[in-house]
C-alpha positions as CSV (number, residue, x, y, z in Angstrom):
1,M,0.0,0.0,0.0
2,A,2.7,2.5,0.9
3,D,4.7,1.6,-2.2
4,Q,1.6,2.4,-4.3
5,R,1.1,5.7,-2.6
6,L,4.8,6.6,-2.9
7,S,4.5,6.0,-6.6
8,Q,1.5,8.2,-6.9
9,I,3.2,11.0,-4.9
10,T,6.3,10.8,-7.1
11,K,4.3,11.0,-10.3
12,R,2.3,14.0,-9.0
13,I,5.4,15.8,-7.8
14,A,6.9,15.3,-11.3
15,A,3.7,16.7,-12.9
16,I,3.9,19.7,-10.5
17,K,7.5,20.4,-11.4
18,A,6.6,20.2,-15.1
19,E,3.8,22.7,-14.7
20,L,6.0,25.0,-12.7
21,A,8.6,25.0,-15.4
22,Q,5.9,26.3,-17.8
23,I,4.7,29.2,-15.6
24,G,5.2,32.6,-17.2
25,E,4.8,36.1,-15.8
26,M,3.3,36.4,-12.4
27,R,2.7,38.9,-9.6
28,P,1.1,38.7,-6.2
29,G,-1.7,40.9,-5.0
30,S,-5.3,41.9,-5.5
31,L,-6.7,44.3,-8.1
32,T,-9.3,46.8,-7.0
33,R,-11.2,49.7,-8.6
34,Q,-10.8,53.0,-6.9
35,Y,-12.5,56.3,-7.5
36,K,-11.1,59.8,-7.4
37,D,-14.5,60.9,-6.2
38,P,-15.9,57.9,-4.3
39,E,-19.3,59.5,-3.5
40,R,-20.1,59.9,-7.2
41,H,-18.2,56.9,-8.4
42,S,-16.3,59.0,-10.9
43,G,-12.7,59.1,-12.0
44,S,-12.2,55.3,-11.6
45,Y,-8.8,53.7,-11.8
46,Y,-7.3,50.4,-10.8
47,Q,-4.7,49.6,-8.3
48,L,-2.7,46.5,-7.4
49,S,-2.0,46.0,-3.7
50,Y,0.3,43.4,-2.3
51,T,2.8,42.7,0.5
52,R,6.3,41.6,-0.2
53,E,9.2,41.3,2.2
54,M,6.9,42.6,5.0
55,K,6.2,45.8,3.1
56,S,2.8,46.8,1.8
57,R,2.9,48.1,-1.8
58,T,0.3,49.7,-4.0
59,E,0.7,50.3,-7.8
60,Y,-1.5,52.0,-10.3
61,V,-2.5,49.7,-13.2
62,P,-3.4,51.4,-16.5
63,R,-6.6,50.2,-18.1
64,D,-4.9,48.8,-21.1
65,R,-2.9,46.5,-18.8
66,L,-5.8,45.2,-16.7
67,N,-6.1,41.9,-18.5
68,E,-2.4,41.3,-18.3
69,A,-2.4,42.1,-14.6
70,R,-5.3,39.8,-14.0
71,R,-3.5,37.0,-15.8
72,Q,-0.3,37.6,-13.8
73,I,-2.3,37.4,-10.5
74,R,-4.0,34.2,-11.6
75,T,-0.7,32.7,-12.5
76,Y,0.8,33.7,-9.1
77,K,-2.2,32.1,-7.4
78,R,-1.6,28.9,-9.4
79,F,2.1,29.0,-8.6
80,R,1.3,29.2,-4.9
81,S,-1.2,26.4,-5.1
82,L,1.3,24.1,-6.8
83,I,4.0,24.9,-4.3
84,E,1.7,24.2,-1.4
85,E,0.6,20.9,-2.9
86,W,4.3,20.0,-3.6
87,V,5.2,20.7,0.1
88,K,2.2,18.7,1.4
89,L,3.1,15.7,-0.8
90,S,6.8,15.9,0.1
91,I,5.9,15.8,3.8
92,E,3.7,12.7,3.2
93,Q,6.4,11.1,1.1
94,C,9.0,11.6,3.8
95,R,6.7,10.1,6.5
96,L,6.0,7.1,4.3
97,L,9.7,6.6,3.6
98,I,10.6,6.8,7.3
99,R,7.8,4.4,8.2
100,S,8.8,1.9,5.5
101,A,12.5,2.2,6.6
102,R,11.5,1.4,10.2
103,G,9.4,-1.6,9.0
104,S,12.2,-3.1,7.0
105,S,14.8,-2.7,9.8
106,G,12.8,-5.0,12.0
107,R,11.8,-2.4,14.7
């Protein structure tokens, strides 16, 4: 049973690595619409907000770059998801390997 699960984990980690190798431009953050006059909802513009190295940052995003920024944010979220899955699988893999090593040593 453990050998089968180890094989599944190894294959999934390889697939994650392959997908990560294909990832393009990415950036963290969230995109929000802001208004120069919030009461009248006029003068709208978009800003990207994120925290990096314990510093909060906000950047203006021109309208003609909105789709690009959205794509980069989606890519970053996918990147983070893949990394989290890889770490989770690696922990499980290490535990299974330790358990199987204990079992084969006769303890």
